[in-house]
N, CA, C and O of each residue as an XYZ file, in Angstrom:
852
protein
N       0.739     -1.268     -0.095
C       0.061      0.254     -0.054
C       0.719      1.052     -0.139
O       0.424      1.916     -0.964
N       2.020      1.214      0.690
C       2.725      2.376      0.728
C       3.600      2.949     -0.677
O       4.026      4.099     -0.792
N       3.735      1.939     -1.613
C       3.956      2.033     -2.540
C       3.035      2.696     -3.829
O       3.464      3.408     -4.737
N       1.676      2.244     -3.614
C       0.581      2.281     -4.286
C       0.486      4.234     -4.144
O       0.536      5.090     -5.027
N       0.309      4.373     -2.360
C       0.144      5.948     -2.187
C       1.394      6.651     -2.776
O       1.252      7.738     -3.336
N       2.357      6.190     -2.692
C       3.432      7.061     -2.836
C       3.610      7.149     -4.725
O       4.320      8.070     -5.130
N       3.219      6.572     -5.380
C       3.250      6.753     -6.644
C       1.851      7.725     -7.665
O       1.936      8.521     -8.600
N       0.465      7.055     -6.772
C      -0.546      8.196     -7.195
C      -0.291      9.616     -6.318
O      -0.773     10.740     -6.456
N       0.425      9.212     -5.610
C       0.722     10.504     -4.640
C       1.623     11.738     -5.782
O       1.356     12.932     -5.916
N       2.622     11.007     -6.414
C       3.303     11.651     -7.069
C       2.743     12.043     -8.478
O       3.133     13.064     -9.044
N       2.007     11.373     -8.913
C       1.409     11.407    -10.316
C       0.495     12.556    -10.018
O       0.706     13.571    -10.681
N      -0.416     12.585     -9.203
C      -1.730     13.714     -9.122
C      -1.057     14.597     -8.690
O      -1.318     15.661     -9.253
N       0.177     14.715     -7.477
C       0.487     16.230     -7.279
C       0.926     16.753     -8.476
O       0.390     17.639     -9.142
N       1.884     16.176     -8.691
C       2.656     16.785    -10.424
C       1.638     17.341    -11.585
O       1.956     18.110    -12.492
N       0.532     16.857    -11.383
C      -0.307     17.005    -12.582
C      -1.123     18.198    -11.772
O      -1.725     19.115    -12.331
N      -1.047     18.051    -10.715
C      -2.331     19.438    -10.136
C      -1.125     20.726    -10.314
O      -1.302     21.725    -11.011
N       0.118     20.430     -9.511
C       0.959     21.335     -9.547
C       1.114     22.081    -11.062
O       0.983     23.305    -11.069
N       1.360     21.466    -12.210
C       1.345     22.075    -13.250
C       0.125     22.750    -13.718
O       0.375     23.750    -14.392
N      -1.177     22.478    -13.548
C      -2.511     23.313    -13.723
C      -2.061     24.330    -12.564
O      -1.773     25.446    -12.997
N      -1.960     24.184    -11.362
C      -1.867     25.592    -10.523
C      -1.063     26.602    -11.297
O      -1.374     27.793    -11.313
N       0.044     26.077    -11.982
C       0.891     27.322    -12.179
C       0.476     27.975    -13.449
O       0.538     29.183    -13.682
N      -0.058     26.813    -14.439
C      -1.147     27.563    -15.478
C      -1.603     28.384    -15.299
O      -1.358     29.482    -15.799
N      -2.915     27.950    -14.048
C      -4.065     29.228    -13.729
C      -3.369     30.462    -13.214
O      -3.563     31.579    -13.696
N      -2.490     30.193    -12.142
C      -1.928     31.378    -11.465
C      -1.086     32.379    -12.350
O      -0.657     33.477    -11.994
N      -0.914     31.651    -13.813
C       0.209     32.313    -14.945
C      -0.970     33.512    -15.715
O      -0.629     34.662    -15.993
N      -2.371     32.955    -15.966
C      -3.105     33.373    -17.122
C      -3.735     34.592    -16.672
O      -3.503     34.869    -15.495
N      -4.373     35.279    -17.225
C      -5.120     36.282    -17.274
C      -6.087     36.132    -16.629
O      -6.673     35.049    -16.627
N      -6.523     37.227    -15.885
C      -7.770     37.459    -15.152
C      -8.521     38.795    -15.425
O      -7.878     39.814    -15.170
N      -9.641     38.927    -15.852
C     -10.373     39.819    -16.571
C     -11.012     40.893    -15.667
O     -10.989     42.111    -15.841
N     -11.499     40.300    -14.818
C     -12.386     41.101    -13.822
C     -12.131     40.543    -12.446
O     -11.746     39.381    -12.313
N     -12.352     41.411    -11.328
C     -12.721     41.010     -9.969
C     -13.591     40.073     -9.841
O     -13.500     39.281     -8.902
N     -14.378     40.009    -10.566
C     -15.790     38.706    -10.383
C     -14.986     37.305    -10.646
O     -15.010     36.312     -9.919
N     -14.459     37.430    -11.543
C     -13.817     36.334    -12.491
C     -12.529     35.554    -11.540
O     -12.356     34.339    -11.450
N     -11.864     36.435    -11.006
C     -10.771     36.059     -9.912
C     -11.000     35.584     -8.961
O     -10.451     34.600     -8.464
N     -12.054     36.358     -8.459
C     -12.561     35.534     -6.967
C     -13.374     34.221     -7.344
O     -13.633     33.461     -6.411
N     -13.770     33.906     -8.530
C     -14.393     32.733     -8.982
C     -13.439     31.602     -9.174
O     -13.707     30.441     -8.863
N     -12.153     32.052     -9.776
C     -11.003     31.493     -9.823
C     -10.135     30.670     -8.597
O      -9.755     29.500     -8.544
N     -10.014     31.655     -7.765
C      -9.674     31.409     -6.503
C     -10.322     30.053     -5.747
O      -9.764     29.039     -5.327
N     -11.537     30.405     -5.748
C     -12.427     29.534     -5.337
C     -12.167     28.213     -6.098
O     -12.259     27.212     -5.388
N     -11.890     28.027     -7.271
C     -12.128     26.798     -8.069
C     -10.657     26.321     -7.340
O     -10.564     25.192     -6.860
N      -9.634     27.185     -7.306
C      -8.363     26.773     -6.798
C      -8.085     25.976     -5.665
O      -7.440     24.950     -5.449
N      -8.857     26.867     -4.923
C      -9.019     25.934     -2.915
C      -9.572     24.950     -3.195
O      -9.065     23.902     -2.794
N     -10.811     24.892     -3.980
C     -11.472     22.928     -4.326
C     -10.373     22.286     -4.881
O      -9.928     21.254     -4.378
N      -9.832     22.865     -5.995
C      -9.000     22.145     -6.741
C      -7.604     21.450     -5.902
O      -7.161     20.349     -6.230
N      -7.010     22.271     -4.791
C      -5.943     21.936     -3.920
C      -6.375     20.908     -3.185
O      -5.686     19.896     -3.064
N      -7.695     21.058     -2.544
C      -8.260     19.903     -1.684
C      -8.223     18.595     -2.116
O      -7.754     17.645     -1.490
N      -8.794     18.576     -3.338
C      -9.199     17.501     -4.323
C      -7.776     16.668     -4.639
O      -7.752     15.438     -4.680
N      -6.724     17.415     -4.831
C      -5.469     16.576     -4.909
C      -4.640     16.755     -3.876
O      -3.481     17.121     -4.072
N      -5.134     16.518     -2.621
C      -4.266     16.199     -1.539
C      -4.164     14.594     -1.677
O      -5.103     13.838     -1.928
N      -2.795     14.235     -1.454
C      -2.353     12.970     -1.652
C      -1.180     12.801     -0.744
O      -0.416     13.683     -0.353
N      -1.160     11.389     -0.444
C      -0.160     10.972      0.860
C       1.197     11.426      0.270
O       1.523     11.449     -0.917
N       1.904     11.777      1.339
C       3.571     12.087      1.143
C       4.273     10.730      0.962
O       3.873      9.772      1.623
N       5.319     10.594      0.085
C       5.916      9.669      0.138
C       6.537      9.188      1.500
O       6.716     10.052      2.359
N       6.911      7.773      1.796
C       7.099      7.575      3.231
C       8.325      7.886      3.497
O       9.006      8.143      2.505
N       8.825      7.948      4.485
C      10.128      8.618      5.117
C      11.139      7.615      4.983
O      10.549      6.537      5.054
N      12.255      7.443      4.840
C      13.537      6.822      4.934
C      13.527      6.492      6.259
O      13.460      7.352      7.138
N      13.602      5.038      6.532
C      13.563      4.529      8.346
C      15.593      4.401      8.339
O      16.547      4.524      7.571
N      15.324      4.132      9.534
C      17.312      3.802      9.880
C      17.452      2.927      9.282
O      18.446      3.204      8.611
N      17.077      1.791      8.968
C      17.167      0.155      8.359
C      17.591      0.735      6.806
O      18.419      0.045      6.211
N      17.216      1.632      6.294
C      17.336      2.162      4.697
C      18.263      2.686      3.728
O      18.898      3.570      4.304
N      18.460      2.627      3.117
C      19.510      3.067      2.189
C      19.435      4.649      1.988
O      18.314      4.961      1.587
N      20.287      5.737      2.145
C      20.306      6.837      1.908
C      19.134      7.187      0.895
O      18.209      7.966      1.125
N      19.365      6.414     -0.347
C      18.520      6.948     -1.590
C      17.111      5.936     -1.767
O      16.541      5.562     -2.792
N      16.842      5.692     -0.453
C      15.451      4.628     -0.544
C      14.252      5.283     -1.452
O      13.593      4.618     -2.251
N      14.052      6.781     -1.197
C      13.091      7.792     -1.753
C      13.371      7.756     -3.137
O      12.521      8.288     -3.850
N      14.363      7.253     -3.694
C      14.784      7.321     -4.831
C      14.802      6.257     -5.828
O      15.587      6.348     -6.772
N      13.887      5.089     -5.698
C      13.658      3.992     -5.882
C      13.023      4.125     -7.006
O      12.040      4.864     -7.052
N      13.549      3.305     -8.336
C      13.069      3.659     -9.468
C      11.711      3.557    -10.043
O      11.221      2.448     -9.831
N      10.908      4.406    -10.738
C       9.880      4.760    -11.201
C       9.440      3.315    -11.794
O       8.212      3.273    -11.713
N       9.816      2.413    -12.216
C       9.676      1.153    -13.076
C       9.479      0.332    -11.757
O       8.347     -0.152    -11.774
N      10.043      0.056    -10.821
C       9.891     -0.473     -9.897
C       8.425     -0.227     -8.995
O       7.856     -1.185     -8.472
N       7.956      1.027     -8.900
C       7.030      1.377     -8.433
C       5.873      1.041     -9.169
O       4.904      0.582     -8.564
N       5.839      1.210    -10.415
C       4.973      0.660    -11.527
C       4.354     -0.501    -11.429
O       3.163     -0.709    -11.659
N       5.370     -1.462    -11.000
C       5.303     -2.975    -11.006
C       4.246     -3.334     -9.975
O       3.488     -4.300    -10.061
N       4.290     -2.339     -8.873
C       3.466     -2.599     -7.543
C       1.841     -3.065     -8.150
O       0.916     -2.360     -8.554
N       1.960     -4.416     -8.024
C       0.496     -5.194     -7.984
C      -0.630     -4.215     -7.711
O      -1.610     -4.097     -8.446
N      -0.441     -3.600     -6.725
C      -1.659     -2.779     -6.156
C      -2.210     -1.559     -6.949
O      -3.348     -1.173     -6.683
N      -1.422     -0.879     -7.978
C      -1.979      0.093     -8.512
C      -1.958     -0.283    -10.076
O      -1.039     -0.997    -10.478
N      -2.815      0.117    -10.857
C      -2.578     -0.498    -11.911
C      -2.082      0.414    -13.219
O      -1.747     -0.052    -14.308
N      -2.122      2.002    -12.802
C      -1.345      2.609    -13.929
C       0.260      2.587    -13.904
O       1.028      2.799    -12.966
N       0.524      2.247    -15.299
C       1.767      2.076    -15.827
C       2.271      3.347    -16.753
O       1.790      3.649    -17.845
N       3.688      4.236    -15.856
C       3.491      5.182    -16.337
C       4.676      4.943    -17.799
O       4.640      5.528    -18.882
N       5.612      3.930    -17.346
C       6.280      3.494    -18.660
C       5.618      3.587    -20.084
O       5.920      4.358    -20.995
N       4.428      2.405    -20.053
C       3.649      2.499    -20.942
C       3.151      3.800    -21.674
O       3.054      4.187    -22.838
N       2.910      4.237    -20.534
C       1.919      6.132    -21.064
C       2.817      6.659    -21.735
O       2.503      7.171    -22.809
N       4.119      6.681    -21.313
C       4.877      7.405    -21.928
C       5.585      6.853    -23.459
O       6.087      7.591    -24.307
N       5.497      5.774    -23.509
C       5.552      5.315    -24.724
C       4.502      5.396    -25.701
O       4.780      5.263    -26.893
N       3.441      5.582    -25.355
C       2.388      5.753    -26.044
C       2.143      7.376    -26.250
O       1.574      7.847    -27.235
N       2.658      8.127    -25.177
C       2.486      9.364    -25.440
C       4.025     10.323    -25.039
O       4.142     11.224    -24.208
N       4.823      9.878    -25.743
C       6.220     10.356    -25.809
C       6.797     11.602    -25.960
O       7.926     11.839    -25.531
N       5.725     12.885    -26.866
C       5.834     13.933    -26.712
C       4.950     14.620    -26.166
O       4.558     15.598    -26.801
N       4.378     14.356    -24.894
C       3.436     14.684    -23.889
C       4.283     15.757    -23.072
O       5.229     15.314    -22.421
N       4.055     17.016    -23.046
C       4.637     17.956    -22.233
C       4.987     17.186    -21.063
O       6.180     17.059    -20.784
N       4.064     16.637    -20.319
C       4.089     16.379    -18.598
C       5.401     15.842    -18.171
O       5.998     16.203    -17.157
N       6.049     14.421    -19.528
C       7.168     14.060    -19.051
C       8.254     15.183    -18.506
O       9.010     14.962    -17.560
N       8.210     16.487    -19.290
C       9.233     17.866    -18.939
C       9.155     18.322    -17.931
O      10.004     18.430    -17.046
N       7.604     18.787    -17.999
C       7.246     19.901    -17.084
C       6.750     19.244    -15.868
O       6.891     19.962    -14.878
N       6.091     17.844    -15.582
C       5.528     17.629    -14.519
C       5.609     16.308    -14.100
O       4.934     16.152    -13.082
N       6.300     15.041    -14.564
C       6.819     13.967    -14.340
C       7.275     14.053    -12.677
O       7.770     15.106    -12.277
N       7.110     13.048    -11.849
C       8.046     12.900    -10.702
C       9.462     12.611    -11.340
O       9.815     11.939    -12.310
N      10.309     13.587    -10.170
C      11.910     13.427    -10.514
C      12.302     14.023     -9.670
O      11.808     15.058     -9.222
N      13.706     13.213     -9.138
C      14.640     14.335     -8.336
C      15.630     14.420     -9.016
O      16.699     14.483     -8.410
N      15.642     14.453    -10.443
C      17.135     15.015    -10.919
C      17.013     16.490    -10.933
O      16.012     17.139    -11.238
N      18.409     17.020    -10.486
C      17.853     18.581    -10.447
C      18.148     19.284    -11.272
O      17.712     20.435    -11.277
N      18.929     18.855    -12.174
C      18.965     19.185    -13.987
C      17.643     19.685    -14.252
O      17.268     20.832    -14.497
N      16.981     18.559    -14.150
C      15.315     18.843    -14.569
C      14.594     19.698    -13.966
O      13.686     20.321    -14.516
N      14.942     19.820    -12.712
C      14.035     20.563    -11.763
C      14.253     21.928    -11.956
O      13.360     22.772    -11.884
N      15.865     22.244    -12.290
C      16.362     23.586    -12.703
C      15.465     24.218    -13.961
O      14.931     25.324    -13.881
N      15.372     23.325    -15.177
C      15.107     23.548    -16.195
C      13.535     24.121    -15.941
O      13.029     25.136    -16.419
N      12.956     23.163    -15.060
C      11.506     23.454    -15.133
C      11.447     24.790    -14.289
O      10.364     25.358    -14.426
N      12.185     25.325    -13.594
C      12.155     26.636    -12.848
C      12.556     27.694    -13.938
O      12.033     28.806    -14.013
N      13.340     27.322    -14.605
C      13.736     28.180    -15.632
C      12.347     28.491    -16.876
O      12.129     29.611    -17.338
N      11.608     27.346    -17.212
C      10.642     27.549    -18.002
C       9.366     28.126    -17.330
O       8.281     28.386    -17.851
N       9.733     28.246    -16.165
C       8.522     29.209    -15.419
C       8.774     30.326    -15.182
O       7.866     31.152    -15.099
N       9.942     30.631    -15.026
C      10.086     32.217    -15.087
C       9.947     32.859    -16.364
O       9.279     33.889    -16.454
N      10.526     32.339    -17.376
C      10.363     32.694    -18.938
C       8.965     32.471    -18.911
O       8.514     33.541    -19.320
N       8.186     31.858    -18.717
C       6.598     31.788    -18.915
C       5.694     33.325    -17.806
O       4.631     33.943    -17.871
N       6.841     33.326    -16.968
C       5.731     34.436    -15.648
C       6.284     35.634    -16.687
O       5.416     36.413    -17.082
N       7.712     35.856    -17.181
C       7.919     37.186    -17.571
C       7.113     37.616    -18.906
O       6.793     38.790    -19.093
N       6.771     36.450    -19.936
C       6.087     36.496    -20.939
C       4.609     37.586    -20.384
O       4.191     38.674    -20.780
N       4.137     36.564    -19.233
C       2.920     36.781    -18.832
C       2.903     38.505    -18.610
O       2.196     39.285    -19.249
N       3.828     38.843    -17.585
C       3.808     40.073    -17.419
C       4.309     41.186    -18.250
O       4.340     42.332    -17.800
N       4.812     40.815    -19.774
C       4.623     41.583    -20.358
C       3.542     42.034    -21.266
O       3.398     43.112    -21.842
N       2.742     40.855    -21.260
C       1.615     40.800    -22.132
C       0.496     41.747    -21.289
O      -0.274     42.498    -21.888
N       0.509     41.615    -19.861
C      -0.132     42.169    -18.907
C      -0.269     43.643    -18.818
O      -1.303     44.219    -18.482
N       1.299     44.440    -19.274
C       1.819     45.393    -19.355
C       1.320     46.067    -20.468
O       0.965     47.237    -20.320
N       1.214     45.426    -21.765
C       1.007     45.870    -22.965
C       2.308     46.214    -23.773
O       2.369     47.102    -24.623
N       3.591     45.194    -23.304
C       4.741     45.202    -23.649
C       5.185     44.517    -24.740
O       6.068     44.889    -25.513
N       4.301     43.106    -24.805
C       4.536     42.013    -25.572
C       4.150     42.068    -27.115
O       2.982     42.326    -27.408
N       5.188     41.809    -28.211
C       4.619     41.998    -29.467
C       3.244     41.196    -29.611
O       2.894     40.443    -28.703
N       2.374     41.383    -30.899
C       1.795     40.493    -31.136
C       2.237     38.929    -31.251
O       1.521     37.981    -30.928
N       3.708     38.838    -31.834
C       4.409     37.372    -31.993
C       4.504     36.680    -30.761
O       4.419     35.453    -30.708
N       4.745     37.687    -29.368
C       5.312     36.854    -28.073
C       3.582     36.465    -27.789
O       3.374     35.262    -27.635
N       2.658     37.157    -27.730
C       1.314     36.828    -27.080
C       0.918     35.571    -28.005
O       0.199     34.684    -27.545
N       1.276     35.535    -28.974
C       0.531     34.326    -29.827
C       1.488     32.827    -29.160
O       0.995     31.752    -28.817
N       2.753     33.171    -29.142
C       3.555     32.247    -28.957
C       3.286     31.804    -27.403
O       3.261     30.605    -27.125
N       3.089     32.784    -26.419
C       2.547     32.329    -25.165
C       1.407     31.665    -24.776
O       1.405     30.933    -23.785
N       0.292     31.879    -25.565
C      -0.845     31.088    -25.679
C      -1.027     29.882    -26.270
O      -1.935     29.075    -26.070
N       0.180     29.788    -27.239
C       0.301     28.587    -28.123
C       0.422     27.502    -26.861
O      -0.380     26.596    -26.634
N       1.798     27.864    -25.983
C       2.363     26.951    -25.266
C       1.442     26.490    -23.817
O       1.596     25.514    -23.082
N       0.377     27.688    -23.750
C      -0.496     27.393    -22.820
C      -1.761     26.223    -23.582
O      -2.363     25.306    -23.023
N      -1.827     26.578    -24.684
C      -2.742     25.536    -25.624
C      -2.073     24.099    -25.556
O      -2.733     23.061    -25.604
N      -0.744     24.147    -25.444
C      -0.127     22.847    -26.156
C       0.315     21.875    -24.660
O       0.562     20.669    -24.641
N       0.315     22.646    -23.710
C       0.469     22.503    -22.171
C      -1.401     21.625    -21.651
O      -1.575     20.463    -21.284
N      -2.223     22.481    -21.789
C      -3.273     21.523    -21.321
C      -3.934     20.925    -22.200
O      -4.934     20.284    -21.876
N      -3.526     21.007    -23.473
C      -4.011     19.789    -24.120
C      -3.344     18.406    -23.963
O      -3.934     17.329    -24.042
N      -2.262     18.559    -23.770
C      -1.131     17.300    -23.373
C      -1.705     16.750    -22.219
O      -2.038     15.565    -22.224
N      -1.876     17.512    -21.150
C      -2.342     17.351    -19.669
C      -3.774     16.791    -19.274
O      -4.053     16.282    -18.188
N      -4.750     17.002    -20.496
C      -5.960     16.612    -20.984
C      -5.889     15.584    -21.329
O      -6.556     14.755    -20.710
N      -5.057     15.131    -22.474
C      -4.787     13.826    -23.301
C      -4.430     12.706    -22.688
O      -4.887     11.597    -22.966
N      -3.132     13.075    -21.342
C      -2.682     12.066    -20.449
C      -3.871     11.741    -19.498
O      -4.208     10.557    -19.491
N      -4.535     12.562    -18.727
C      -5.934     12.216    -17.657
C      -6.523     11.526    -18.797
O      -6.283     10.323    -18.702
N      -7.336     11.870    -20.050
C      -8.086     10.627    -20.489
C      -7.690      9.679    -20.911
O      -8.406      8.684    -21.029
N      -6.369      9.709    -21.280
C      -5.610      8.317    -21.696
C      -5.799      7.418    -20.683
O      -6.240      6.294    -20.928
N      -5.458      7.854    -19.322
C      -5.454      6.874    -17.862
C      -6.904      6.401    -17.789
O      -7.282      5.244    -17.605
N      -7.683      7.541    -17.972
C      -9.509      7.195    -17.535
C      -9.479      5.818    -18.943
O      -9.838      4.671    -18.677
N      -9.153      6.090    -19.907
C      -9.556      5.216    -21.029
C      -8.958      3.703    -20.776
O      -9.601      2.655    -20.843
N      -7.505      3.866    -20.457
C      -7.107      2.449    -20.458
C      -7.021      1.905    -19.138
O      -6.961      0.676    -19.176
N      -6.977      2.640    -17.370
C      -6.902      2.412    -16.304
C      -8.474      2.564    -15.545
O      -8.789      2.031    -14.481
N      -9.182      3.272    -16.238
C     -10.291      3.778    -15.561
C     -11.124      2.889    -14.286
O     -11.231      3.148    -13.088
N     -11.651      1.737    -15.110
C     -12.117      0.801    -14.420
C     -11.276     -0.150    -13.451
O     -11.938     -0.901    -12.734
N      -9.817     -0.197    -13.351
C      -9.082     -0.733    -12.374
C      -9.145      0.717    -11.316
O      -9.153      0.466    -10.111
N      -9.178      1.796    -11.617
C      -9.071      2.950    -10.503
C      -9.691      2.776     -9.377
O     -10.657      2.029     -9.532
N      -9.530      3.210     -8.106
C     -10.094      3.188     -7.006
C     -11.152      4.435     -7.309
O     -10.599      5.213     -8.086
N     -12.383      4.851     -6.985
C     -13.539      5.792     -6.877
C     -12.692      7.030     -6.870
O     -12.669      7.875     -7.765
N     -11.953      7.038     -5.683
C     -11.113      8.239     -5.611
C     -10.179      8.837     -6.566
O     -10.154     10.010     -6.939
N      -9.461      7.928     -6.891
C      -8.572      7.803     -7.945
C      -9.111      8.358     -9.185
O      -8.828      9.499     -9.550
N      -9.914      7.544     -9.868
C     -10.836      7.918    -10.952
C     -11.550      9.489    -10.905
O     -11.727     10.213    -11.885
N     -11.842      9.741     -9.741
C     -12.610     11.197     -9.350
C     -11.222     12.196     -9.671
O     -11.419     13.196    -10.361
N     -10.347     12.022     -9.356
C      -9.185     13.321     -9.499
C      -8.755     13.053    -11.065
O      -9.062     14.092    -11.649
N      -8.356     12.406    -11.725
C      -8.205     12.230    -12.977
C      -9.306     12.955    -14.051
O      -9.097     13.636    -15.055
N     -10.557     12.519    -13.414
C     -11.979     13.553    -13.844
C     -11.518     15.067    -13.592
O     -11.393     15.890    -14.499
N     -11.373     15.221    -12.754
C     -11.424     16.706    -12.134
C     -10.277     17.198    -13.248
O     -10.413     18.046    -14.130
N      -9.128     16.408    -12.926
C      -8.117     17.287    -13.987
C      -8.467     17.476    -15.633
O      -8.290     18.474    -16.332
N      -8.952     16.335    -15.949
C      -9.312     16.427    -17.397
C     -10.473     17.764    -17.403
O     -10.147     18.756    -18.055
N     -11.780     17.773    -16.696
C     -12.481     18.832    -16.702
C     -11.915     20.298    -16.739
O     -12.217     21.298    -17.390
N     -11.102     20.060    -15.912
C     -10.394     21.848    -15.839
C      -9.193     21.822    -16.664
O      -8.668     22.933    -16.580
N      -8.702     21.252    -17.221
C      -7.891     21.267    -18.292
C      -8.499     21.737    -19.922
O      -8.048     22.568    -20.711
N      -9.689     20.835    -20.024
C     -10.762     21.305    -20.865
C     -11.268     22.280    -21.119
O     -11.415     22.791    -22.229
N     -11.746     22.823    -19.630
C     -12.544     24.381    -19.551
C     -11.247     25.017    -19.829
O     -11.554     25.827    -20.705
N     -10.090     25.135    -19.637
C      -9.319     26.415    -19.697
C      -8.789     26.265    -20.638
O      -7.954     27.168    -20.694
N      -8.706     25.507    -21.706
C      -8.780     25.103    -23.340
C     -10.092     25.773    -24.132
O     -10.087     26.109    -25.316
N     -10.988     25.866    -23.395
C     -12.228     26.500    -23.760
C     -11.948     28.238    -23.585
O     -12.534     29.073    -24.274
N     -11.200     28.481    -22.799
C     -11.270     29.741    -22.356
C     -10.138     30.937    -23.011
O     -10.034     32.164    -22.978
N      -9.258     29.595    -23.710
C      -7.754     30.533    -24.018
C      -8.150     31.421    -25.538
O      -7.506     32.440    -25.786
N      -9.078     31.017    -26.359
C      -9.172     32.148    -27.437
C      -9.711     33.688    -26.822
O      -9.378     34.801    -27.228
N     -10.636     33.346    -25.730
C     -10.739     34.492    -25.793
C      -9.974     35.363    -24.850
O     -10.080     36.584    -24.969
N      -8.988     34.693    -23.652
C      -7.938     35.478    -23.143
C      -7.022     35.956    -24.234
O      -6.632     37.119    -24.141
N      -6.535     35.079    -25.471
C      -5.766     35.543    -26.187
C      -5.989     36.601    -27.149
O      -5.054     37.270    -27.590
N      -7.389     36.804    -27.545
C      -8.383     38.108    -28.262
C      -8.005     39.354    -27.106
O      -7.237     40.290    -27.327
N      -8.696     39.121    -25.919
C      -8.283     40.092    -24.957
C      -6.872     40.640    -24.916
O      -6.735     41.859    -24.812
N      -5.863     39.890    -24.985
C      -4.830     40.202    -24.802
C      -4.397     41.397    -26.034
O      -3.876     42.510    -25.958
N      -4.841     40.650    -27.053
C      -4.173     41.617    -28.224
C      -5.028     42.726    -28.208
O      -4.547     43.826    -28.480
N      -6.083     42.630    -27.966
C      -6.961     43.995    -27.749
C      -6.411     44.960    -26.715
O      -6.476     46.187    -26.787
N      -5.807     44.174    -25.647
C      -5.408     45.044    -24.808
C      -3.847     45.924    -25.265
O      -3.406     46.963    -24.774
N      -3.311     45.138    -26.276
C      -2.056     45.573    -26.709
C      -2.509     46.608    -27.802
O      -2.124     47.755    -27.571
N      -3.047     46.481    -28.633
C      -3.878     47.522    -29.647
C      -3.972     48.766    -28.758
O      -3.303     49.773    -28.990
N      -4.892     48.652    -27.650
C      -5.115     50.008    -26.870
C      -4.009     50.632    -26.278
O      -3.909     51.855    -26.185
N      -2.925     49.591    -25.753
C      -2.132     50.537    -24.875
C      -0.992     51.002    -26.244
O      -0.199     51.876    -25.893
N      -0.844     50.562    -27.610
C      -0.188     51.225    -28.391
C      -0.799     52.333    -29.349
O      -0.144     52.837    -30.262
N      -2.294     52.712    -29.018
C      -2.843     53.532    -29.331
C      -2.824     54.719    -28.646
O      -3.038     55.815    -29.164
N      -2.487     54.456    -27.100
C      -2.453     55.573    -26.093
C      -0.706     55.737    -26.257
O      -0.182     56.751    -25.798
N      -0.179     55.078    -26.680
C       1.494     55.477    -26.584
C       1.541     56.460    -27.849
O       2.274     57.444    -27.756
N       0.874     56.277    -28.917
C       0.847     56.733    -30.276
C       0.683     58.249    -29.637
O       1.547     59.097    -29.859
N      -0.554     58.553    -28.779
C      -1.445     59.781    -28.328
C      -0.488     60.551    -27.850
O      -0.242     61.735    -28.078
N       0.251     59.454    -26.880
C       1.055     60.531    -25.968
C       2.422     60.939    -26.661
O       3.060     61.964    -26.419
N       2.741     59.973    -27.541
C       4.009     60.629    -28.530
C       3.796     61.899    -29.206
O       4.548     62.874    -29.199
N       2.513     61.742    -29.877
C       1.822     63.180    -30.728
C       1.831     64.278    -29.965
O       2.188     65.378    -30.384
N       1.321     63.977    -28.451
C       1.285     65.420    -27.758
C       2.641     65.642    -27.111
O       2.731     66.471    -26.204
N       3.576     65.036    -27.470
C       4.889     65.492    -26.936
C       5.068     64.875    -25.458
O       5.983     65.221    -24.711
N       4.121     63.955    -25.134
C       4.672     63.180    -23.521
C       5.171     62.072    -23.918
O       5.381     61.734    -25.083
N       5.416     61.352    -22.740
C       5.979     60.329    -22.728
C       5.185     58.958    -21.901
O       4.903     59.238    -20.736
N       4.900     57.924    -22.218
C       3.822     56.892    -21.428
C       4.586     56.807    -20.282
O       4.203     56.121    -19.335
């Protein structure tokens, strides 16, 4: 049971973390929608609460918590096989952005990716991003949400009947939230472009009047 709890905890927490970052980075268009999103995120964090990996006991090797994912996947009590999923969806960004890992280089790369995403979002909010940068940002968002949706639905399709009611519900929640976010992205991108155009017009007016922004 310990191995099962560790595996499902790592997978689901990783999926939730990526969604949390994405939701936190994307635009909020009104105080009302922001409040609604915060409430949804609170519920999501509660839903994705999972057991922590077992601590290393005195009689265990120092790297016991780094036991290979392949061995965890072979645990008979849990049906989801991450190696098989990666083989079926090798280009899914989950493996780069969210899959459980203790590799410091991978973790640093993820931090750098998050920093670049936050910087791009800041430029978009300030009206300083070019249209190409806006399109690139939202294309990356679409790719991430689509890939996480595909992974969740693949798990449900292949392992849904073998999952516990709780675990199946968590994957269904993840799939639903990524699907909803995908539906919102066209509007958010359109509003970002409109905001940029409005900012450009204000800048032109300031320059024409001899002022600076």
